N, C-alpha and C positions, 0 to 999 in steps of 0.2 A: 396690275397696278404700275404704275409711272415709274415709280420708287425702286421698284424691281429690276427693271430695264436699265434703268441709270446705275443702280449694282453691278450688272452685267457688263456694262460698257467698261466702267471701272476697275473690275477684275480683270477684263480683256488687257486693259492698258497695262496694269500693276503687274501681270505676268511676264510681259512684253520686257517690260524694264528689267523685273527679276533677271530674267533671263541673260541681258544684257549686261546688268550688276555682277553676275557669277562670272560673265568672261572677264571680268576686271573692268569696266566703265563704269567710272566711280561719278558721272554725272546723273546714271540711269538711275544710281541708287538714291539720290538727292528726289528726282521725281518719283520714285517708289513711294519715299518718305511721305512727299506730299499726298500723292494720289491715296495711300493707306488712310490719311486722315480724310479724306473726301470719303472715303470708304464708311469710316468710323460715323461721320456725318449722316450721311444717306443711311445706314442701319438704324440711327437714332430718329429719324424722320418716320422710316418705316413702323417701328416700334410705337410712335406717337398716332400716326394713324391708328395701328390696328388697336391701338388702346382706345381711342376715340371712337371708332367704331362699334366697339365692344359696349362699351359704356352707354353707346344711344338706344342699346337695344332693350 
């Protein structure tokens, strides 16, 4: 699934920003919050795709 690859990429970016934020970089915290929102949206897309595929059967 393409959405899973997107989630992995977003998690990698979030992990890097979380590390920077924990070291005191406030701008990284802002990026982290944005990335987490994107993860939420991508997860909803996966849920919708799975539900749609399940209901077609």
